Residue, then its C-alpha position, 0 to 999 in steps of 0.5 A: x499500499x505504500x506506493x499507492x496513493x488512497x482516491x481522498x489523498x488523490x482528490x486532495x492533491x488535484x483540488x491542491x494542484x488545481x488552486x495552484x495552478x488557478x493562483x499562478x494564473x491569477x498573478x500572471x494575468x491583470x485583474x479585471x473588476x466585474x461591472x458590479x464590483x463598484x456600483x453604487x445603488x439605492x432602491x426607492x419605493x415609488x407609487x407606480x402607474x404613471x408615476x414610474x416612467x415620471x420618476x425614471x426620466x426626471x430622477x432615476x436616469x439623470x442621477x445615474x448619469x450625474x453620480x454613478x449611483x443607480x436609483x431603482x424604483x420599486x412600486x409598492x401599495x399606497x401609504x405602506x407604513x406597515x412594510x416600512x416598519x417592519x423592514x426597520x425592525x428586522x433590519x432587512x432594507x428592501x428599500x433605502x428611501x420612499x416615496x410617500x405622502x406627508x401624512x405618512x411620514x408624519x406617522x413614520x416619524x412620530x414612531x422613529x422610523x425615518x432619518x432626518x433629511x438633512x445630513x451634517x452639513x444641513x440642506x442642500x441649495x435645491x431642497x432649500x429652494x422649497x417652501x417650508x410648507x412642503x418640507x419638514x425634518x423628515x420629508x422634502x417635497x417632490x409633488x403637490x397633489x388634491x383629492x379632487x371629485x372626477x365625474x364623466x360629463x357623458x353621464x352626469x354632464x347635464x346636472x354635474x355634482x359641484x361639491x361633496x354635499x352633491x356627492x352625497x345627494x344620490x337621488x338629485x345627482x344620480x350615477x354610479x359611486x365609488x369612494x377610496x377604501x381608506x379613511x384619508x381624504x375620505x373622512x374630510x369629504x364625508x364632514x363637508x357633505x354634512x355641512x362642515x365648512x372647510x376652515x373648521x374640518x380640523x380636529x375632525x369630528x370622526x364620529x360625526x364623519x362615520x355617520x355622514x358615510x353611514x348615508x351613503x354607504x350603500x350606494x358605493x358599488x365599489x370601494x377603490x383601493x389603488x390611484x391606477x384603479x380610479x383612472x380605469x373606472x373612469x375611462x371605462x364609465x364603470x363608475x360616473x363619479x368618484x374621488x381620486x387623486x387629480x393626476x389620476x384623474x387627469x390620466x383618464x381625461x389625457x387618454x381621451x375620456x369625458x371627464x372633468x374635475x371639481x376643485x371645491x372642496x379638494x384636499x391637497x397635500x404633497x408627496x416627498x421622498x423619506x429615508x428609512x431609519x438606519x438603512x445601510x444608504x442613508x448619505x447616498x439617499x440624502x445625496x439623491x434627494x438633493x438632486x431630485x430638489x432641483x426644480x428644472x428635474x420636478x418639471x420633468x415629472x409633470x410631463x408624465x403625472x399632474x402633480x405641481x411641483x414643490x420648488x417654485x422654480x420648476x414653472x420656469x420650465x413648465x408648458x403654460x397649457x400643463x400648467x393650468x391643470x396642476x393643483x399648485x395653480x394659484x386659481x384652485x388654491x383658495x378653493x381647497x382645504x389643506x390636509x392636517x397631515x400632523x393630525x393624521x399622523x397622530x391618529x391615522x392608526x385607530x381611525x384606520x381599524x374604525x374604518x375597516x370595522x365600519x366597512x365590514x359592519 
């Protein structure tokens, strides 16, 4: 047996010889890094629909061209606060940042789930140009939006609803209705329908709002859950009248649907970028947020979606005809009411639970 090598020893020798040979070859040849080795990537939640290509054209692609940092947008459900809390708690960051409504950011900030948007050097040049009403310690606005009433003129054009009272008045303003399956903006509309002046909405009288909703509950054929769904409902005519975000209704109008918007009693707020607490790319997200705050970049978004830019300098780069349909247009503001996102930040979870219970009752 002395002159024989068993199979196990032979296997070890062959593997050792292979590694030595491979090492020698590697030393002899120049080292070439794979293309992904130095790639810096951030992932962000975006709302999808028309906003997917809008954010790609306005922010993701030019950000990569300018900085070499790749921004990947991942579509997710509306108000994904539960998902964000789960990611932060588990330290499993599918997203580094997220495009969120101000009310969602307030809720997360109150619980310690988001990072301040400013680093040690403070806000950058472009983020500082955004009015303080459209940014906070934890979010910098990208665009303004409004929840408006939208109706099809072929179904309701002869006697169109003019306010939330008319929307609730199914007898005098007949037509198929739909309402969002979510309390934010829905309770405000219910209270205005019940006669509460818009300047007296907050703090919301939740019990009164649900009593108002009781009056129309049986007339709601669809409780919608996504903005793209409302665009489709309006385009197909499956629904004649509904509250939705102005940008989603504008998609139906731009696609040729006979739809009009009612700005009286519309509820407006803003969306912006927030950074998940303790994530691996906090500084890269801050760099991305500063880039997205540039007014010229925000103007690109309006070509795809009818959100008003947060940076007022964007209007220097927006076609006047397009500016006419944006919610930040000065002629619409006096008719609308600002959403009290601080109130929702403190009250969303219990009101959401009450809303879901009410739906099942």
